[in-house]
C-alpha distance (Angstrom), angle and dihedral (degrees) to the residues before:
residue distance angle dihedral
M1 . . .
E2 3.76 . .
E3 3.78 91.6 .
K4 3.90 90.9 53.2
L5 3.76 91.0 48.3
E6 3.73 93.5 50.6
F7 3.75 88.9 50.0
A8 3.95 90.5 49.6
R9 3.79 89.5 49.4
R10 3.84 93.0 54.7
K11 3.84 90.6 47.0
I12 3.86 92.7 60.1
G13 3.71 96.3 30.7
I14 3.73 102.3 -112.4
E15 3.92 110.9 163.2
Y16 3.85 97.4 164.1
Q17 3.84 125.5 83.1
L18 3.76 116.3 -94.8
K19 3.79 118.2 -116.8
E20 3.82 125.1 -106.9
K21 3.82 96.6 -103.1
Q22 3.79 92.8 42.9
L23 3.80 89.8 56.0
E24 3.81 92.7 43.2
T25 3.79 90.0 51.7
L26 3.85 93.4 49.2
K27 3.80 90.5 48.6
K28 3.80 91.6 53.7
L29 3.81 92.4 47.7
W30 3.85 88.8 50.3
D31 3.84 86.9 53.8
K32 3.82 88.1 52.9
R33 3.84 95.8 -113.4
D34 3.71 122.8 147.7
C35 3.79 110.6 -116.4
I36 3.81 136.6 -156.2
C37 3.77 106.8 -172.4
V38 3.89 121.3 -165.7
L39 3.77 105.6 -170.5
P40 3.88 130.2 160.4
T41 3.83 122.9 -93.9
G42 3.69 107.6 -87.6
Y43 3.81 94.3 21.0
G44 3.88 91.7 118.9
K45 3.89 101.8 -103.9
S46 3.75 92.8 159.7
I47 3.77 92.9 57.3
I48 3.77 87.7 68.1
Y49 3.79 96.5 63.8
Q50 3.88 93.5 32.6
L51 3.82 86.5 66.6
L52 3.77 97.6 49.6
P53 3.87 104.8 82.1
W54 3.80 86.8 70.1
F55 3.85 101.5 24.7
L56 3.89 89.3 55.3
Q57 3.86 96.2 34.3
G58 3.74 90.1 115.6
E59 3.77 113.3 171.2
R60 3.82 93.2 -22.3
E61 3.77 116.3 126.5
R62 3.78 90.2 -133.1
P63 3.79 134.3 27.4
G64 3.79 118.0 -70.9
I65 3.71 125.6 -109.1
V66 3.83 121.7 -106.8
I67 3.75 115.1 -158.7
V68 3.81 110.6 -156.5
V69 3.81 119.6 -166.8
A70 3.77 112.4 -159.7
P71 3.76 132.4 172.8
L72 3.84 104.4 -141.6
S73 3.81 134.4 53.0
S74 3.86 89.0 -140.4
I75 3.94 90.0 63.8
I76 3.83 91.5 47.1
I77 3.85 94.3 46.0
D78 3.78 91.5 49.6
Q79 3.86 96.2 46.2
V80 3.83 97.3 42.6
A81 3.82 91.6 50.6
F82 3.88 92.0 47.4
L83 3.84 92.2 49.4
A84 3.81 95.5 44.5
S85 3.73 87.6 52.6
K86 3.82 87.4 59.3
G87 3.84 92.4 50.1
I88 3.88 93.1 -106.6
K89 3.74 120.0 144.9
A90 3.80 99.5 -115.8
L91 3.76 120.6 161.1
S92 3.84 133.4 169.9
L93 3.78 129.4 -151.4
N94 3.80 116.4 -130.8
F95 3.83 116.8 -115.1
E96 3.74 93.0 -93.5
G97 3.80 95.9 47.4
T98 3.87 89.7 -123.4
G99 3.75 98.9 112.1
C100 3.78 146.5 24.0
R101 3.82 126.9 -119.7
S102 3.75 126.0 -161.0
T103 3.72 135.8 148.1
D104 3.78 119.2 -82.1
E105 3.81 108.7 -115.4
E106 3.78 89.4 -146.6
A107 3.81 95.6 52.3
D108 3.80 138.7 53.5
V109 3.80 107.7 -61.3
S110 3.73 92.1 -123.8
K111 3.88 93.4 60.1
L112 3.86 108.3 89.4
I113 3.76 124.7 -156.0
T114 3.77 134.6 -175.4
K115 3.84 113.9 -102.6
D116 3.80 138.8 -174.6
M117 3.82 116.6 -76.4
Q118 3.81 91.1 -135.9
C119 3.80 94.0 96.7
I120 3.81 91.3 54.7
I121 3.85 92.0 48.2
D122 3.69 92.0 49.7
G123 3.90 91.5 47.5
D124 3.81 90.4 -118.5
V125 3.68 92.0 151.3
E126 3.87 139.8 91.5
I127 3.76 103.1 -165.3
L128 3.80 119.6 25.2
Y129 3.82 119.4 -167.6
S130 3.68 124.4 -161.0
H131 3.78 147.8 163.6
P132 3.76 109.9 -120.2
E133 3.82 88.4 -118.1
A134 3.84 90.8 64.5
I135 3.78 93.6 48.8
F136 3.86 91.3 59.6
T137 3.88 95.4 52.1
K138 3.82 116.1 110.8
K139 3.74 92.5 -120.1
I140 3.84 95.2 54.0
G141 3.74 90.9 38.9
R142 3.90 89.6 60.0
I143 3.74 91.0 48.2
L144 3.80 94.4 49.5
R145 3.84 90.4 49.8
S146 3.85 92.5 51.3
S147 3.84 119.2 109.2
I148 3.74 91.4 -110.5
Y149 3.82 94.4 61.8
Q150 3.78 94.2 36.2
K151 3.87 88.2 59.3
S152 3.81 97.8 35.5
V153 3.70 109.4 42.7
C154 3.76 107.3 98.6
C155 3.89 98.6 171.3
I156 3.75 142.8 19.1
T157 3.88 108.9 -152.9
I158 3.77 124.6 -170.5
D159 3.74 109.5 -162.9
E160 3.83 120.8 -157.6
V161 3.75 87.2 11.1
H162 3.90 92.5 179.7
M163 3.83 85.7 75.1
I164 3.86 89.7 76.3
E165 3.86 90.8 70.8
E166 3.83 93.0 38.1
W167 3.76 99.3 47.1
G168 3.82 105.0 15.7
E169 3.74 101.4 90.3
E170 3.81 110.8 61.0
F171 3.79 107.4 -22.1
R172 3.87 100.7 58.3
P173 3.77 107.1 -1.3
K174 3.87 94.2 177.7
F175 3.84 87.0 77.6
K176 3.83 86.9 72.5
K177 3.80 91.1 56.4
L178 3.80 97.0 59.4
G179 3.81 91.0 104.3
E180 3.79 85.9 72.7
L181 3.88 88.1 63.2
T182 3.82 89.6 55.0
C183 3.81 90.3 54.6
L184 3.76 92.7 46.0
F185 3.90 88.6 60.6
P186 3.82 103.1 34.1
T187 3.86 94.8 160.6
A188 3.80 96.9 45.7
A189 3.79 122.3 91.1
H190 3.81 115.9 -97.2
L191 3.77 121.6 -146.2
S192 3.83 131.6 177.4
L193 3.81 121.4 -171.6
T194 3.84 135.9 -168.2
A195 3.81 140.2 138.0
T196 3.84 96.2 -143.5
I197 3.70 127.3 46.6
T198 3.89 135.4 119.1
D199 3.74 124.0 -125.1
T200 3.82 92.3 -107.0
S201 3.78 91.1 53.9
I202 3.79 90.5 49.7
E203 3.87 91.3 58.1
N204 3.79 91.7 46.2
L205 3.86 94.3 48.8
G206 3.85 90.8 48.0
K207 3.83 88.7 59.6
L208 3.76 95.5 40.7
L209 3.83 91.9 52.5
Q210 3.70 90.8 46.5
Y211 3.84 92.6 -124.3
R212 3.83 117.7 170.9
D213 3.88 112.9 -125.4
P214 3.76 90.6 -36.0
I215 3.87 123.4 -146.6
I216 3.75 111.2 -124.5
I217 3.83 113.6 -149.7
K218 3.77 115.1 -172.5
A219 3.85 138.5 175.4
N220 3.78 128.5 -171.6
P221 3.85 104.4 -92.4
D222 3.84 92.5 -148.7
R223 3.80 112.5 131.4
P224 3.85 102.7 -160.8
N225 3.92 93.8 -170.9
I226 3.85 89.8 61.8
F227 3.90 112.9 90.8
L228 3.88 107.1 -154.7
E229 3.79 115.4 -142.1
K230 3.75 134.0 176.9
V231 3.78 127.4 -163.3
V232 3.89 128.3 -175.3
R233 3.74 109.0 -131.5
P234 3.97 127.0 -158.3
P235 3.89 116.5 -79.1
N236 3.74 122.5 -87.7
K237 3.88 92.7 -108.6
D238 3.81 88.1 81.9
K239 3.83 103.3 47.8
V240 3.85 96.7 176.6
K241 3.70 92.8 48.3
K242 3.85 94.9 49.0
L243 3.88 92.0 49.3
D244 3.90 92.6 43.6
A245 3.79 88.3 54.1
I246 3.72 87.2 64.5
I247 3.80 105.2 35.1
R248 3.82 101.3 38.4
P249 3.92 97.3 67.5
L250 3.90 88.9 42.9
C251 3.81 89.4 51.5
E252 3.82 94.3 47.7
E253 3.77 91.3 48.3
M254 3.72 90.9 49.1
K255 3.69 94.0 51.0
E256 3.85 89.9 53.2
K257 3.80 97.6 41.8
R258 3.85 106.1 27.0
E259 3.83 105.2 161.6
N260 3.81 91.1 17.7
F261 3.81 92.2 52.8
P262 3.81 107.4 127.1
V263 3.78 110.4 -103.4
T264 3.76 103.9 -102.0
I265 3.90 138.4 -178.8
V266 3.75 115.0 -156.8
Y267 3.80 112.3 -160.2
V268 3.76 108.4 -147.6
E269 3.79 125.6 -161.2
N270 3.79 97.9 -138.9
L271 3.89 143.7 3.8
E272 3.79 91.1 -108.2
S273 3.78 92.6 59.9
L274 3.80 92.1 41.2
G275 3.72 91.7 52.6
Y276 3.78 89.2 51.8
F277 3.80 93.5 52.2
Y278 3.73 92.5 47.8
Q279 3.82 95.5 49.5
Y280 3.84 90.2 44.1
L281 3.73 90.8 58.3
K282 3.77 93.8 41.9
S283 3.85 88.4 54.1
E284 3.73 96.3 45.5
M285 3.75 101.5 40.5
K286 3.89 96.0 48.0
E287 3.76 110.9 168.6
Y288 3.90 91.7 -3.7
Q289 3.85 91.3 69.6
Y290 3.83 88.6 85.1
M291 3.83 133.1 67.3
G292 3.79 101.7 -149.2
E293 3.80 121.8 -27.2
P294 3.78 114.6 25.3
K295 3.71 100.5 -111.1
P296 3.87 132.1 122.5
E297 3.84 93.8 -103.5
N298 3.84 89.1 58.1
R299 3.85 97.4 50.0
I300 3.80 112.0 117.8
F301 3.83 92.8 -143.0
A302 3.83 131.0 45.0
Q303 3.79 143.3 173.8
F304 3.89 126.2 -123.8
H305 3.74 125.1 -165.7
N306 3.89 140.1 131.4
D307 3.82 93.7 -90.6
Y308 3.90 93.0 53.9
T309 3.75 118.7 107.8
E310 3.77 116.6 -89.3
A311 3.91 91.2 -126.0
M312 3.91 90.8 55.5
K313 3.79 92.5 45.7
C314 3.76 90.0 52.8
H315 3.79 91.8 46.9
I316 3.78 90.5 51.9
I317 3.79 93.3 50.8
S318 3.83 90.3 46.4
E319 3.78 90.9 52.7
L320 3.74 95.3 47.5
K321 3.75 89.9 54.6
K322 3.78 92.7 61.3
E323 3.72 122.0 96.7
N324 3.79 93.3 -125.4
P325 3.78 108.9 13.1
T326 3.79 128.8 -169.0
L327 3.77 87.6 -132.7
R328 3.83 107.4 80.9
L329 3.88 105.1 168.0
V330 3.78 130.9 37.0
F331 3.85 122.4 -168.8
A332 3.83 101.8 -156.3
T333 3.69 145.5 170.2
V334 3.81 119.5 -145.7
A335 3.90 86.8 -80.7
L336 3.79 85.4 89.0
G337 3.60 107.0 63.4
M338 3.70 145.6 60.8
G339 3.79 117.5 80.1
L340 3.84 93.3 12.0
D341 3.85 107.1 139.6
A342 3.81 102.3 -160.2
R343 3.78 111.3 154.4
C344 3.86 94.0 -177.3
I345 3.81 95.4 68.8
T346 3.80 111.6 106.9
R347 3.84 101.0 164.3
I348 3.78 137.3 43.6
V349 3.86 119.0 -169.3
H350 3.83 122.6 -166.8
C351 3.74 114.4 -163.6
R352 3.76 88.8 -165.2
P353 3.80 131.8 13.1
P354 3.88 117.0 -94.0
T355 3.68 112.5 -115.6
T356 3.76 95.1 -115.5
M357 3.84 138.3 38.8
E358 3.84 88.0 -126.8
K359 3.87 90.6 60.4
Y360 3.83 92.6 45.9
L361 3.72 95.1 50.6
Q362 3.78 90.7 45.3
E363 3.78 93.9 50.6
I364 3.85 100.4 43.9
G365 3.80 87.1 48.4
R366 3.83 88.5 71.8
A367 3.83 86.5 77.8
G368 3.77 129.1 76.2
R369 3.80 100.5 17.2
S370 3.72 91.0 143.9
G371 3.80 89.4 59.3
A372 3.71 95.5 -108.5
K373 3.69 122.2 135.7
C374 3.80 113.8 -89.1
I375 3.75 147.1 167.3
A376 3.77 136.4 -117.2
L377 3.87 107.2 -165.8
L378 3.78 117.8 -170.0
Y379 3.82 121.7 -167.7
F380 3.70 122.1 -164.0
N381 3.84 146.3 155.3
N382 3.79 133.9 -168.4
N383 3.74 91.3 -90.6
D384 3.88 89.4 59.4
I385 3.82 92.9 54.0
A386 3.80 98.7 40.5
K387 3.72 114.2 133.8
N388 3.81 93.9 -123.3
R389 3.68 93.5 61.5
K390 3.78 107.2 117.8
G391 3.85 115.7 -104.8
L392 3.74 93.5 -2.0
S393 3.81 113.1 149.9
E394 3.74 126.3 -138.6
E395 3.83 88.6 -127.2
V396 3.79 93.5 61.7
I397 3.81 90.9 49.8
E398 3.74 90.4 52.8
Y399 3.68 92.1 47.6
C400 3.78 94.2 51.6
K401 3.85 91.3 47.4
N402 3.73 94.5 49.9
F403 3.79 111.2 99.1
E404 3.81 96.7 150.7
T405 3.72 115.0 55.5
Y406 3.80 138.7 48.2
L407 3.90 108.8 -60.1
R408 3.85 93.4 -166.8
L409 3.85 93.8 57.3
Q410 3.77 93.4 41.6
L411 3.88 87.3 57.5
L412 3.78 92.5 45.6
K413 3.83 95.5 47.4
Y414 3.83 88.5 60.5
F415 3.87 89.3 61.6
G416 3.82 92.7 46.7
F417 3.91 100.1 -98.5
K418 3.80 119.9 126.8
E419 3.79 99.7 -169.8
S420 3.85 135.1 58.0
L421 3.74 123.2 -138.7
Y422 3.78 92.1 -144.3
Q423 3.87 114.6 114.4
G424 3.73 103.5 164.3
P425 3.87 129.1 107.9
Q426 3.82 115.8 -53.9
E427 3.90 93.7 -112.6
G428 3.81 90.7 55.6
C429 3.74 96.2 60.7
C430 3.85 109.5 68.3
S431 3.77 138.9 -30.3
N432 3.73 91.5 -95.1
C433 3.77 94.2 53.0
R434 3.88 88.7 46.3
A435 3.81 92.4 52.6
N436 3.80 91.7 45.8
S437 3.77 94.5 48.9
F438 3.74 91.4 62.8
K439 3.78 96.1 47.9
């Protein structure tokens, strides 16, 4: 096993030592066990399945094929671009399963183009990404049942597996059918990955995916370098005031710091508010909104949502992957999120609480992946935590109302962990601890 692992490491250019839970997962997959891995954001979950075409090659003449089912295009864009830059044959099916997308070797690796499907039909791929909707089209179903795929597929990976429960009822019902994919490749390895899931949900997902006695591999999701802060914002009856309470301090800080402004993602509840924030900054920053020539690519803030152009989405993702990007602030819906490995982000701002603790932990986990100190700032008012808000969990209400006890431990207990990994001074843990330290 060690020899195969070293071979796989060389193929994707890994020079650092793998972490304990990465190695444990690889060993269980080698032993042909079905695995559900719950590992913190930034832990390196994707590295596990990126190694598998060579690690699980077995007696095949060429690397195996890993099929990765992912919920968001932003994950797929980011991963395909990264792998293509390493010379790995990574492709992704479009949503309808009618075409293939890869990076153009002659262009920037983050610019995606439509390509012929023949490479997929021939099995000339090492890692194939897909939305679940594409997997269950007739055309792709025939390809997956072909002898090429039945012999070559070495692993079925479900990335961000918690989305099955979140989206699999009405919004994207094909998520609930992914157990059929497990049965289609019974001799392949089966791997599910997430950062946020409860023990009850793990048990339910194991059954839905038709895993056989799955191994559960978990690590404490605490991110000690993230300072957790809550701020009460003005009530909804004064729309402008409640939005200005968020954007005004960010604008003043950006005017002062510009290229030294901490790289920040602001999660916005709706497109109307997102547009207001964006126009506010454009108006206030004037000529100082650009670094260099006044063109969109040089603006130090941006917006990211489903209706935005594909070119600008790719530009934003490419910028955020830089160590020191020109882009310093992104107003985003949840369209920018899961699977994005951007080590430069040092602050996450929520304009409104997410409806579940799972979403909250996922989204704050986009910050601090370099290990640097960072901030997760949550704004809320009484309207945001009203019991009639659709989908709002009781745990989120309790978290927002808690101004006395350890926020970090409250968050961890929800996911079944009783201890925090934070070992710094009390005032550096969360806003509650900071307030209590001065009493």
